LUMGU-545216 format. One record per residue: residue number from 1; residue in three letters; x, y, z of N, C-alpha, C, O in turn. Coordinates in steps of 0.2 Angstrom, whole numbers, plus 5000, padded with zeros to 4 digits. Layout:
<nodes>
<NUM; 'Ala'; <X; Y; Z>; <X; Y; Z>; <X; Y; Z>; <X; Y; Z>>
...
</nodes>
This chain:
<nodes>
<1; 'Met'; <4921; 5042; 5008>; <4928; 5045; 5008>; <4933; 5041; 5005>; <4935; 5036; 5007>>
<2; 'Asp'; <4935; 5043; 4999>; <4940; 5039; 4995>; <4947; 5043; 4996>; <4947; 5049; 4995>>
<3; 'Ile'; <4952; 5039; 4998>; <4959; 5042; 5000>; <4964; 5038; 4997>; <4963; 5032; 4996>>
<4; 'Val'; <4970; 5041; 4996>; <4976; 5038; 4994>; <4981; 5038; 5000>; <4982; 5044; 5003>>
<5; 'Leu'; <4984; 5033; 5002>; <4988; 5033; 5007>; <4995; 5032; 5004>; <4997; 5026; 5001>>
<6; 'Met'; <5000; 5036; 5005>; <5007; 5036; 5002>; <5012; 5036; 5008>; <5010; 5037; 5014>>
<7; 'Gly'; <5018; 5033; 5006>; <5023; 5033; 5011>; <5029; 5028; 5008>; <5027; 5024; 5004>>
<8; 'Val'; <5035; 5030; 5011>; <5040; 5025; 5008>; <5039; 5018; 5011>; <5036; 5017; 5016>>
<9; 'Pro'; <5043; 5013; 5008>; <5043; 5007; 5011>; <5045; 5007; 5018>; <5050; 5010; 5020>>
<10; 'Gly'; <5041; 5004; 5023>; <5043; 5004; 5030>; <5039; 5009; 5034>; <5039; 5009; 5040>>
<11; 'Ala'; <5035; 5013; 5030>; <5031; 5019; 5034>; <5025; 5016; 5038>; <5023; 5020; 5042>>
<12; 'Gly'; <5023; 5010; 5036>; <5018; 5007; 5040>; <5011; 5008; 5037>; <5006; 5009; 5040>>
<13; 'Lys'; <5011; 5009; 5030>; <5005; 5010; 5026>; <5000; 5005; 5028>; <4994; 5006; 5029>>
<14; 'Gly'; <5002; 4999; 5027>; <4997; 4993; 5028>; <4994; 4993; 5035>; <4988; 4991; 5036>>
<15; 'Thr'; <4998; 4994; 5040>; <4996; 4994; 5047>; <4991; 4999; 5048>; <4986; 4998; 5051>>
<16; 'Gln'; <4992; 5005; 5046>; <4988; 5011; 5047>; <4982; 5010; 5042>; <4976; 5012; 5044>>
<17; 'Ala'; <4982; 5007; 5036>; <4976; 5006; 5032>; <4971; 5002; 5035>; <4965; 5003; 5035>>
<18; 'Ala'; <4974; 4996; 5038>; <4970; 4992; 5042>; <4966; 4995; 5048>; <4960; 4993; 5049>>
<19; 'Lys'; <4970; 4999; 5051>; <4966; 5003; 5057>; <4961; 5007; 5054>; <4955; 5008; 5057>>
<20; 'Leu'; <4962; 5011; 5049>; <4958; 5016; 5046>; <4951; 5012; 5043>; <4946; 5014; 5044>>
<21; 'Glu'; <4953; 5006; 5040>; <4947; 5002; 5038>; <4942; 5000; 5043>; <4936; 5001; 5042>>
<22; 'Asn'; <4945; 4998; 5049>; <4941; 4996; 5054>; <4937; 5002; 5058>; <4931; 5002; 5059>>
<23; 'Thr'; <4941; 5008; 5058>; <4938; 5013; 5062>; <4933; 5017; 5057>; <4928; 5019; 5060>>
<24; 'Leu'; <4935; 5018; 5051>; <4931; 5022; 5047>; <4926; 5018; 5042>; <4922; 5021; 5038>>
<25; 'His'; <4926; 5011; 5043>; <4922; 5007; 5039>; <4923; 5008; 5032>; <4918; 5008; 5028>>
<26; 'Cys'; <4929; 5008; 5030>; <4931; 5009; 5023>; <4933; 5002; 5020>; <4934; 4998; 5024>>
<27; 'Lys'; <4935; 5002; 5014>; <4937; 4996; 5010>; <4944; 4998; 5009>; <4946; 5003; 5005>>
<28; 'His'; <4949; 4994; 5011>; <4956; 4994; 5010>; <4958; 4990; 5004>; <4957; 4984; 5003>>
<29; 'Ile'; <4960; 4994; 4999>; <4963; 4991; 4992>; <4970; 4992; 4992>; <4973; 4997; 4990>>
<30; 'Ser'; <4974; 4986; 4993>; <4981; 4986; 4992>; <4983; 4983; 4986>; <4980; 4977; 4984>>
<31; 'Thr'; <4987; 4986; 4982>; <4988; 4983; 4975>; <4991; 4977; 4976>; <4990; 4972; 4972>>
<32; 'Gly'; <4996; 4976; 4981>; <4999; 4969; 4982>; <4994; 4964; 4983>; <4994; 4958; 4980>>
<33; 'Asp'; <4989; 4965; 4988>; <4984; 4960; 4990>; <4980; 4959; 4984>; <4978; 4953; 4983>>
<34; 'Val'; <4978; 4964; 4980>; <4973; 4963; 4974>; <4977; 4958; 4969>; <4973; 4954; 4966>>
<35; 'Leu'; <4983; 4960; 4968>; <4987; 4956; 4963>; <4988; 4948; 4965>; <4987; 4944; 4961>>
<36; 'Arg'; <4989; 4948; 4972>; <4990; 4941; 4974>; <4984; 4937; 4974>; <4984; 4931; 4973>>
<37; 'Ala'; <4978; 4940; 4976>; <4972; 4937; 4976>; <4970; 4935; 4969>; <4967; 4929; 4968>>
<38; 'Glu'; <4971; 4939; 4964>; <4970; 4937; 4957>; <4974; 4931; 4954>; <4971; 4927; 4951>>
<39; 'Ile'; <4980; 4931; 4956>; <4985; 4926; 4955>; <4982; 4919; 4958>; <4982; 4914; 4955>>
<40; 'Ala'; <4980; 4920; 4964>; <4978; 4914; 4968>; <4972; 4911; 4965>; <4970; 4905; 4966>>
<41; 'Ser'; <4967; 4915; 4962>; <4961; 4913; 4960>; <4962; 4908; 4954>; <4957; 4904; 4952>>
<42; 'Gly'; <4968; 4908; 4951>; <4969; 4904; 4945>; <4965; 4906; 4938>; <4965; 4903; 4934>>
<43; 'Ser'; <4963; 4912; 4938>; <4959; 4915; 4933>; <4964; 4916; 4927>; <4970; 4916; 4928>>
<44; 'Ser'; <4962; 4917; 4921>; <4966; 4919; 4915>; <4970; 4925; 4916>; <4976; 4926; 4914>>
<45; 'Leu'; <4966; 4930; 4919>; <4970; 4936; 4921>; <4975; 4935; 4926>; <4981; 4938; 4926>>
<46; 'Gly'; <4974; 4931; 4931>; <4979; 4929; 4936>; <4985; 4926; 4933>; <4991; 4928; 4935>>
<47; 'Lys'; <4984; 4922; 4928>; <4990; 4919; 4925>; <4994; 4924; 4921>; <5000; 4923; 4921>>
<48; 'Gln'; <4990; 4928; 4918>; <4994; 4934; 4914>; <4998; 4938; 4919>; <5003; 4940; 4917>>
<49; 'Ile'; <4995; 4940; 4925>; <4998; 4944; 4930>; <5005; 4940; 4932>; <5010; 4943; 4933>>
<50; 'Ala'; <5004; 4934; 4934>; <5009; 4930; 4936>; <5015; 4929; 4931>; <5021; 4930; 4933>>
<51; 'Gly'; <5013; 4929; 4925>; <5018; 4929; 4920>; <5022; 4935; 4919>; <5028; 4935; 4918>>
<52; 'Ile'; <5019; 4941; 4920>; <5022; 4947; 4920>; <5027; 4948; 4925>; <5032; 4950; 4925>>
<53; 'Ile'; <5024; 4946; 4931>; <5028; 4947; 4937>; <5034; 4942; 4937>; <5040; 4944; 4939>>
<54; 'Asp'; <5033; 4936; 4935>; <5039; 4931; 4935>; <5044; 4933; 4930>; <5050; 4932; 4930>>
<55; 'Gly'; <5042; 4937; 4925>; <5046; 4939; 4920>; <5050; 4946; 4922>; <5054; 4948; 4918>>
<56; 'Gly'; <5049; 4948; 4928>; <5052; 4954; 4931>; <5050; 4960; 4928>; <5053; 4966; 4929>>
<57; 'Asp'; <5044; 4960; 4925>; <5041; 4966; 4922>; <5036; 4969; 4927>; <5033; 4966; 4931>>
<58; 'Leu'; <5034; 4976; 4926>; <5029; 4979; 4930>; <5022; 4978; 4926>; <5022; 4977; 4920>>
<59; 'Ile'; <5017; 4978; 4930>; <5010; 4977; 4928>; <5008; 4984; 4924>; <5009; 4989; 4927>>
<60; 'Pro'; <5006; 4983; 4918>; <5005; 4989; 4914>; <5000; 4994; 4917>; <4995; 4991; 4921>>
<61; 'Asp'; <5000; 5000; 4917>; <4996; 5005; 4920>; <4988; 5003; 4919>; <4984; 5003; 4923>>
<62; 'Glu'; <4987; 5002; 4912>; <4980; 5001; 4910>; <4977; 4995; 4914>; <4971; 4995; 4916>>
<63; 'Met'; <4981; 4989; 4914>; <4979; 4983; 4917>; <4978; 4984; 4925>; <4973; 4982; 4927>>
<64; 'Met'; <4982; 4988; 4928>; <4982; 4989; 4935>; <4976; 4993; 4937>; <4972; 4992; 4941>>
<65; 'Val'; <4974; 4998; 4933>; <4968; 5002; 4934>; <4962; 4998; 4933>; <4957; 4999; 4937>>
<66; 'Ser'; <4962; 4994; 4928>; <4956; 4990; 4927>; <4955; 4985; 4933>; <4949; 4984; 4934>>
<67; 'Ile'; <4960; 4982; 4935>; <4960; 4978; 4941>; <4957; 4981; 4947>; <4953; 4979; 4951>>
<68; 'Leu'; <4960; 4988; 4948>; <4957; 4992; 4954>; <4950; 4994; 4953>; <4946; 4994; 4958>>
<69; 'Lys'; <4948; 4995; 4947>; <4941; 4997; 4945>; <4936; 4991; 4947>; <4931; 4992; 4950>>
<70; 'Asn'; <4939; 4985; 4945>; <4935; 4979; 4947>; <4934; 4979; 4955>; <4929; 4977; 4958>>
<71; 'Ala'; <4940; 4980; 4958>; <4939; 4980; 4966>; <4935; 4985; 4969>; <4932; 4984; 4974>>
<72; 'Ala'; <4935; 4991; 4966>; <4931; 4997; 4968>; <4924; 4996; 4966>; <4920; 5000; 4970>>
<73; 'Thr'; <4922; 4993; 4961>; <4915; 4993; 4959>; <4911; 4989; 4964>; <4913; 4983; 4966>>
<74; 'Gly'; <4905; 4991; 4965>; <4900; 4987; 4969>; <4900; 4989; 4977>; <4897; 4986; 4980>>
<75; 'Thr'; <4905; 4993; 4979>; <4905; 4995; 4986>; <4903; 5002; 4987>; <4904; 5007; 4983>>
<76; 'Asp'; <4899; 5003; 4992>; <4897; 5010; 4994>; <4901; 5013; 4999>; <4899; 5018; 5002>>
<77; 'Lys'; <4906; 5009; 5002>; <4910; 5011; 5007>; <4916; 5016; 5004>; <4917; 5016; 4998>>
<78; 'Gly'; <4919; 5020; 5008>; <4925; 5024; 5006>; <4930; 5019; 5005>; <4930; 5013; 5007>>
<79; 'Ile'; <4935; 5021; 5001>; <4940; 5017; 4999>; <4947; 5020; 5001>; <4948; 5026; 5000>>
<80; 'Ile'; <4951; 5015; 5003>; <4958; 5017; 5005>; <4963; 5014; 4999>; <4963; 5008; 4999>>
<81; 'Phe'; <4966; 5018; 4995>; <4970; 5015; 4990>; <4978; 5015; 4993>; <4980; 5020; 4995>>
<82; 'Asp'; <4980; 5009; 4993>; <4987; 5008; 4996>; <4992; 5005; 4991>; <4991; 5000; 4989>>
<83; 'Gly'; <4997; 5009; 4989>; <5002; 5006; 4984>; <5000; 5009; 4977>; <5004; 5007; 4972>>
<84; 'Phe'; <4996; 5013; 4976>; <4994; 5016; 4970>; <4990; 5022; 4971>; <4986; 5023; 4975>>
<85; 'Pro'; <4992; 5028; 4967>; <4997; 5028; 4962>; <5004; 5029; 4964>; <5005; 5032; 4969>>
<86; 'Arg'; <5009; 5028; 4959>; <5016; 5029; 4961>; <5019; 5034; 4956>; <5024; 5036; 4956>>
<87; 'Thr'; <5015; 5036; 4951>; <5017; 5041; 4946>; <5011; 5045; 4944>; <5005; 5044; 4946>>
<88; 'Val'; <5013; 5051; 4941>; <5008; 5056; 4940>; <5003; 5053; 4935>; <4997; 5054; 4935>>
<89; 'Ala'; <5005; 5049; 4930>; <5001; 5046; 4925>; <4996; 5042; 4928>; <4990; 5042; 4926>>
<90; 'Gln'; <4998; 5038; 4933>; <4994; 5033; 4937>; <4989; 5037; 4941>; <4983; 5036; 4941>>
<91; 'Ala'; <4991; 5043; 4944>; <4986; 5047; 4948>; <4981; 5050; 4943>; <4975; 5050; 4945>>
<92; 'Glu'; <4982; 5052; 4937>; <4977; 5055; 4933>; <4973; 5049; 4931>; <4967; 5050; 4930>>
<93; 'Met'; <4975; 5043; 4929>; <4971; 5037; 4928>; <4966; 5035; 4933>; <4961; 5034; 4932>>
<94; 'Leu'; <4969; 5036; 4939>; <4965; 5034; 4945>; <4959; 5039; 4946>; <4953; 5037; 4947>>
<95; 'Asn'; <4960; 5046; 4945>; <4955; 5051; 4945>; <4950; 5049; 4940>; <4944; 5050; 4941>>
<96; 'Asn'; <4952; 5048; 4934>; <4947; 5046; 4928>; <4943; 5040; 4930>; <4937; 5040; 4929>>
<97; 'Met'; <4946; 5035; 4933>; <4943; 5029; 4934>; <4937; 5030; 4940>; <4932; 5028; 4939>>
<98; 'Leu'; <4939; 5034; 4945>; <4935; 5035; 4950>; <4929; 5040; 4948>; <4923; 5039; 4950>>
<99; 'Gly'; <4930; 5044; 4943>; <4925; 5048; 4940>; <4920; 5044; 4936>; <4914; 5045; 4936>>
<100; 'Gln'; <4922; 5039; 4933>; <4918; 5034; 4929>; <4913; 5031; 4934>; <4908; 5029; 4932>>
<101; 'Leu'; <4916; 5030; 4940>; <4911; 5026; 4945>; <4907; 5031; 4950>; <4904; 5029; 4954>>
<102; 'Gly'; <4908; 5038; 4948>; <4904; 5043; 4952>; <4907; 5044; 4959>; <4904; 5046; 4963>>
<103; 'Arg'; <4914; 5043; 4959>; <4918; 5044; 4965>; <4923; 5049; 4964>; <4924; 5051; 4959>>
<104; 'Lys'; <4926; 5051; 4970>; <4931; 5056; 4970>; <4936; 5056; 4976>; <4933; 5055; 4981>>
<105; 'Leu'; <4942; 5057; 4974>; <4947; 5057; 4980>; <4946; 5063; 4984>; <4945; 5069; 4982>>
<106; 'Val'; <4946; 5062; 4991>; <4945; 5068; 4995>; <4952; 5070; 4999>; <4953; 5075; 5001>>
<107; 'Lys'; <4956; 5065; 4999>; <4963; 5066; 5003>; <4968; 5061; 5000>; <4967; 5055; 4998>>
<108; 'Ala'; <4974; 5064; 4999>; <4980; 5060; 4998>; <4985; 5061; 5004>; <4988; 5067; 5004>>
<109; 'Val'; <4986; 5056; 5008>; <4990; 5057; 5014>; <4997; 5054; 5014>; <4997; 5048; 5013>>
<110; 'Met'; <5002; 5058; 5015>; <5009; 5055; 5015>; <5011; 5053; 5022>; <5010; 5058; 5026>>
<111; 'Ile'; <5013; 5047; 5024>; <5015; 5045; 5030>; <5023; 5046; 5029>; <5026; 5042; 5026>>
<112; 'Asp'; <5025; 5052; 5032>; <5032; 5054; 5031>; <5037; 5050; 5035>; <5036; 5050; 5042>>
<113; 'Leu'; <5042; 5048; 5033>; <5047; 5044; 5037>; <5054; 5045; 5034>; <5055; 5045; 5028>>
<114; 'Ser'; <5059; 5047; 5038>; <5066; 5048; 5036>; <5069; 5042; 5033>; <5067; 5036; 5035>>
<115; 'Glu'; <5074; 5043; 5029>; <5077; 5037; 5026>; <5080; 5033; 5031>; <5080; 5027; 5031>>
<116; 'Glu'; <5084; 5036; 5036>; <5087; 5032; 5041>; <5082; 5027; 5045>; <5083; 5022; 5046>>
<117; 'Ala'; <5076; 5030; 5047>; <5071; 5027; 5050>; <5069; 5021; 5046>; <5067; 5015; 5048>>
<118; 'Ala'; <5068; 5022; 5040>; <5065; 5017; 5035>; <5070; 5011; 5034>; <5068; 5006; 5035>>
<119; 'Val'; <5076; 5013; 5034>; <5081; 5008; 5033>; <5082; 5003; 5039>; <5082; 4997; 5039>>
<120; 'Lys'; <5081; 5007; 5045>; <5082; 5003; 5051>; <5076; 4998; 5052>; <5076; 4993; 5054>>
<121; 'Arg'; <5070; 5001; 5050>; <5064; 4997; 5051>; <5064; 4991; 5046>; <5062; 4985; 5048>>
<122; 'Leu'; <5066; 4992; 5040>; <5065; 4987; 5035>; <5071; 4982; 5036>; <5069; 4976; 5035>>
<123; 'Cys'; <5076; 4984; 5039>; <5082; 4979; 5040>; <5080; 4974; 5046>; <5082; 4968; 5046>>
<124; 'Ala'; <5075; 4977; 5050>; <5073; 4973; 5056>; <5067; 4969; 5055>; <5065; 4964; 5059>>
<125; 'Arg'; <5063; 4970; 5050>; <5057; 4967; 5049>; <5057; 4959; 5047>; <5062; 4957; 5044>>
<126; 'Arg'; <5052; 4956; 5049>; <5052; 4949; 5048>; <5045; 4947; 5045>; <5040; 4951; 5046>>
<127; 'Gln'; <5045; 4942; 5041>; <5038; 4940; 5038>; <5037; 4932; 5040>; <5042; 4929; 5042>>
<128; 'Cys'; <5031; 4930; 5039>; <5029; 4923; 5041>; <5026; 4920; 5035>; <5021; 4923; 5032>>
<129; 'His'; <5029; 4914; 5033>; <5026; 4911; 5027>; <5022; 4905; 5030>; <5024; 4900; 5033>>
<130; 'Leu'; <5015; 4905; 5029>; <5011; 4900; 5032>; <5010; 4894; 5027>; <5011; 4895; 5021>>
<131; 'Pro'; <5008; 4888; 5029>; <5007; 4882; 5025>; <5002; 4883; 5019>; <5003; 4880; 5014>>
<132; 'Asp'; <4997; 4888; 5020>; <4992; 4889; 5014>; <4995; 4894; 5009>; <4992; 4895; 5004>>
<133; 'Gly'; <5002; 4896; 5010>; <5005; 4900; 5005>; <5005; 4907; 5006>; <5008; 4911; 5003>>
<134; 'Ser'; <5001; 4909; 5011>; <5000; 4917; 5012>; <5006; 4919; 5016>; <5009; 4915; 5020>>
<135; 'Val'; <5007; 4925; 5016>; <5013; 4929; 5019>; <5010; 4934; 5024>; <5006; 4938; 5021>>
<136; 'His'; <5012; 4934; 5030>; <5010; 4939; 5035>; <5016; 4943; 5037>; <5022; 4940; 5039>>
<137; 'Gln'; <5015; 4950; 5038>; <5020; 4954; 5041>; <5020; 4953; 5049>; <5015; 4953; 5052>>
<138; 'Ile'; <5026; 4952; 5051>; <5027; 4952; 5059>; <5026; 4959; 5062>; <5030; 4963; 5060>>
<139; 'Gly'; <5022; 4960; 5066>; <5021; 4966; 5069>; <5016; 4966; 5075>; <5015; 4960; 5078>>
<140; 'Pro'; <5012; 4971; 5076>; <5008; 4972; 5082>; <5002; 4967; 5082>; <5000; 4964; 5087>>
<141; 'Asp'; <5000; 4965; 5076>; <4994; 4961; 5075>; <4996; 4954; 5073>; <4991; 4950; 5072>>
<142; 'Phe'; <5002; 4952; 5072>; <5004; 4945; 5070>; <5011; 4944; 5073>; <5016; 4947; 5070>>
<143; 'Ser'; <5012; 4940; 5078>; <5018; 4940; 5082>; <5022; 4933; 5079>; <5019; 4929; 5076>>
<144; 'Pro'; <5028; 4933; 5081>; <5032; 4926; 5079>; <5028; 4920; 5082>; <5028; 4915; 5079>>
<145; 'Glu'; <5026; 4921; 5088>; <5022; 4916; 5091>; <5016; 4914; 5087>; <5014; 4908; 5086>>
<146; 'Asp'; <5012; 4919; 5084>; <5007; 4917; 5080>; <5009; 4913; 5074>; <5005; 4908; 5072>>
<147; 'Cys'; <5014; 4915; 5071>; <5017; 4912; 5065>; <5019; 4904; 5067>; <5016; 4900; 5063>>
<148; 'Arg'; <5022; 4903; 5072>; <5024; 4896; 5074>; <5018; 4892; 5076>; <5018; 4886; 5074>>
<149; 'Ala'; <5013; 4895; 5079>; <5007; 4892; 5081>; <5003; 4889; 5075>; <5000; 4884; 5076>>
<150; 'Gln'; <5004; 4893; 5070>; <5000; 4891; 5063>; <5004; 4887; 5059>; <5002; 4886; 5053>>
<151; 'Gly'; <5010; 4885; 5061>; <5014; 4880; 5057>; <5018; 4884; 5052>; <5020; 4881; 5047>>
<152; 'Gly'; <5019; 4891; 5053>; <5023; 4895; 5048>; <5030; 4895; 5049>; <5032; 4893; 5054>>
<153; 'Ser'; <5034; 4898; 5045>; <5041; 4899; 5045>; <5043; 4906; 5045>; <5040; 4910; 5040>>
<154; 'Leu'; <5047; 4909; 5049>; <5049; 4916; 5049>; <5055; 4916; 5043>; <5059; 4912; 5043>>
<155; 'Phe'; <5055; 4922; 5040>; <5060; 4924; 5035>; <5061; 4931; 5034>; <5057; 4935; 5036>>
<156; 'Thr'; <5067; 4933; 5032>; <5068; 4940; 5030>; <5068; 4941; 5023>; <5072; 4936; 5019>>
<157; 'Arg'; <5065; 4945; 5020>; <5065; 4946; 5013>; <5072; 4948; 5010>; <5076; 4951; 5013>>
<158; 'Pro'; <5074; 4944; 5005>; <5081; 4945; 5002>; <5083; 4952; 5000>; <5089; 4954; 5000>>
<159; 'Asp'; <5078; 4956; 4999>; <5079; 4963; 4997>; <5079; 4968; 5003>; <5080; 4974; 5002>>
<160; 'Asp'; <5078; 4965; 5009>; <5078; 4969; 5015>; <5085; 4970; 5018>; <5087; 4968; 5023>>
<161; 'Thr'; <5090; 4973; 5014>; <5097; 4974; 5016>; <5098; 4982; 5015>; <5094; 4985; 5011>>
<162; 'Pro'; <5102; 4985; 5018>; <5103; 4992; 5018>; <5104; 4995; 5011>; <5101; 5000; 5009>>
<163; 'Glu'; <5108; 4991; 5007>; <5109; 4993; 5000>; <5103; 4993; 4996>; <5102; 4998; 4992>>
<164; 'His'; <5099; 4987; 4996>; <5093; 4987; 4992>; <5088; 4992; 4994>; <5085; 4995; 4990>>
<165; 'Ile'; <5088; 4993; 5001>; <5083; 4997; 5004>; <5084; 5005; 5001>; <5079; 5008; 4999>>
<166; 'Arg'; <5090; 5007; 5002>; <5092; 5014; 5000>; <5090; 5015; 4992>; <5088; 5020; 4990>>
<167; 'His'; <5091; 5009; 4988>; <5090; 5010; 4981>; <5082; 5011; 4980>; <5080; 5015; 4976>>
<168; 'Arg'; <5078; 5007; 4984>; <5071; 5007; 4983>; <5069; 5014; 4985>; <5064; 5016; 4982>>
<169; 'Leu'; <5072; 5016; 4991>; <5069; 5023; 4993>; <5071; 5028; 4988>; <5067; 5033; 4987>>
<170; 'Ser'; <5077; 5028; 4985>; <5079; 5033; 4980>; <5074; 5033; 4974>; <5071; 5038; 4972>>
<171; 'Val'; <5072; 5027; 4972>; <5067; 5026; 4966>; <5060; 5029; 4968>; <5057; 5032; 4965>>
<172; 'Tyr'; <5058; 5027; 4975>; <5052; 5029; 4977>; <5051; 5037; 4977>; <5047; 5040; 4975>>
<173; 'His'; <5057; 5040; 4980>; <5056; 5047; 4980>; <5056; 5051; 4973>; <5053; 5056; 4972>>
<174; 'Gln'; <5060; 5048; 4968>; <5060; 5051; 4962>; <5053; 5050; 4958>; <5051; 5055; 4955>>
<175; 'Gln'; <5050; 5044; 4960>; <5043; 5043; 4957>; <5038; 5047; 4961>; <5033; 5050; 4957>>
<176; 'Thr'; <5038; 5047; 4967>; <5032; 5050; 4971>; <5032; 5057; 4973>; <5027; 5060; 4974>>
<177; 'Gln'; <5038; 5060; 4973>; <5038; 5068; 4974>; <5033; 5071; 4969>; <5029; 5076; 4971>>
<178; 'Pro'; <5034; 5070; 4962>; <5029; 5073; 4958>; <5022; 5071; 4959>; <5017; 5075; 4958>>
<179; 'Val'; <5020; 5065; 4962>; <5013; 5063; 4963>; <5011; 5068; 4969>; <5005; 5070; 4969>>
<180; 'Ala'; <5015; 5069; 4974>; <5014; 5073; 4980>; <5012; 5080; 4977>; <5007; 5083; 4980>>
<181; 'Asp'; <5016; 5082; 4973>; <5015; 5089; 4970>; <5008; 5089; 4966>; <5005; 5094; 4966>>
<182; 'Phe'; <5007; 5084; 4963>; <5001; 5083; 4959>; <4995; 5084; 4964>; <4990; 5088; 4962>>
<183; 'Tyr'; <4995; 5081; 4969>; <4989; 5081; 4974>; <4989; 5088; 4978>; <4984; 5090; 4980>>
<184; 'Lys'; <4995; 5091; 4978>; <4995; 5098; 4981>; <4991; 5103; 4977>; <4988; 5107; 4980>>
<185; 'Thr'; <4992; 5102; 4971>; <4989; 5107; 4966>; <4981; 5106; 4966>; <4978; 5110; 4965>>
<186; 'Gln'; <4979; 5100; 4968>; <4972; 5098; 4968>; <4969; 5100; 4975>; <4963; 5100; 4976>>
<187; 'Gly'; <4974; 5102; 4980>; <4971; 5104; 4986>; <4969; 5099; 4991>; <4966; 5100; 4996>>
<188; 'Ile'; <4972; 5092; 4990>; <4969; 5087; 4994>; <4975; 5083; 4997>; <4974; 5078; 5001>>
<189; 'Tyr'; <4981; 5086; 4997>; <4987; 5083; 5000>; <4988; 5085; 5007>; <4987; 5090; 5009>>
<190; 'Ala'; <4990; 5080; 5011>; <4991; 5081; 5018>; <4997; 5076; 5020>; <4999; 5071; 5016>>
<191; 'Gln'; <5000; 5078; 5026>; <5006; 5074; 5028>; <5006; 5073; 5035>; <5004; 5077; 5039>>
<192; 'Val'; <5008; 5067; 5038>; <5009; 5065; 5045>; <5015; 5063; 5046>; <5019; 5060; 5042>>
<193; 'Asp'; <5018; 5063; 5052>; <5024; 5061; 5054>; <5024; 5053; 5056>; <5021; 5051; 5061>>
<194; 'Gly'; <5027; 5049; 5051>; <5027; 5042; 5052>; <5033; 5040; 5057>; <5033; 5034; 5058>>
<195; 'Asp'; <5037; 5044; 5060>; <5042; 5042; 5064>; <5040; 5042; 5071>; <5044; 5042; 5076>>
<196; 'Lys'; <5033; 5042; 5073>; <5031; 5042; 5079>; <5028; 5035; 5081>; <5028; 5030; 5077>>
<197; 'Asp'; <5026; 5034; 5087>; <5023; 5027; 5089>; <5017; 5026; 5084>; <5013; 5031; 5082>>
<198; 'Pro'; <5015; 5020; 5082>; <5010; 5019; 5077>; <5003; 5022; 5079>; <4999; 5024; 5075>>
<199; 'Gln'; <5002; 5021; 5086>; <4995; 5024; 5088>; <4995; 5032; 5087>; <4990; 5034; 5086>>
<200; 'Gln'; <5001; 5035; 5088>; <5001; 5042; 5087>; <5000; 5044; 5080>; <4997; 5049; 5078>>
<201; 'Val'; <5003; 5040; 5076>; <5002; 5041; 5068>; <4995; 5040; 5066>; <4992; 5044; 5063>>
<202; 'Phe'; <4992; 5035; 5069>; <4985; 5034; 5068>; <4981; 5040; 5070>; <4976; 5042; 5066>>
<203; 'Ala'; <4982; 5042; 5076>; <4978; 5048; 5078>; <4979; 5054; 5074>; <4974; 5058; 5072>>
<204; 'Glu'; <4985; 5055; 5071>; <4986; 5061; 5067>; <4982; 5060; 5060>; <4980; 5064; 5057>>
<205; 'Leu'; <4982; 5053; 5058>; <4979; 5052; 5052>; <4971; 5053; 5052>; <4968; 5056; 5048>>
<206; 'Leu'; <4969; 5051; 5058>; <4961; 5052; 5059>; <4960; 5060; 5059>; <4955; 5062; 5056>>
<207; 'Ala'; <4964; 5063; 5063>; <4963; 5071; 5063>; <4963; 5074; 5056>; <4959; 5078; 5055>>
<208; 'Val'; <4968; 5072; 5052>; <4968; 5075; 5045>; <4962; 5073; 5041>; <4959; 5077; 5038>>
<209; 'Leu'; <4960; 5066; 5042>; <4954; 5064; 5038>; <4948; 5067; 5040>; <4943; 5067; 5036>>
<210; 'Gln'; <4947; 5068; 5046>; <4941; 5071; 5049>; <4940; 5078; 5050>; <4936; 5081; 5052>>
<211; 'Ala'; <4946; 5081; 5048>; <4946; 5089; 5048>; <4941; 5092; 5043>; <4940; 5098; 5043>>
</nodes>
């Protein structure tokens, strides 16, 4: 079962993807995690990615799809794509890439969250920077106490301000609505209410995916 998990920043995609990964025995592929891992490896590709990001540019679509293809190759598990695609062009490239691997998306699920709820969540969120350089989101699975116990330091992202967040949400909606429409035409789009308790959201996700 290959799926795309969509949602505005703050919708809880990472949290829900981790739960789905454990319950459905899928492989969670987060674009952010994949890019960070490649950079941390010190490979020539990782250095190229770091240079692009440090320069304030976006990873080219072709490069991103190639990286995701490497991550998807060699597993017989279902895959949860988190953070990709964000444009219709990327959605078409993902379909083509999966076809090359003999795979196919079965669902694209939007975790729907109102703008006000997203702003409130993101303004309140904290992250933990550990001595090994990794960053963890503070939440149900990683508390401030866990952070301090591992010698980490708590911080708030500089772009987690109402003004920055509203801009990110505006950009997200402009990019992602056409992607949602794309998946609707393919008959694989579904939506769950992200403004509920995380466990209720998870139950809705499972019901949609197991229908």
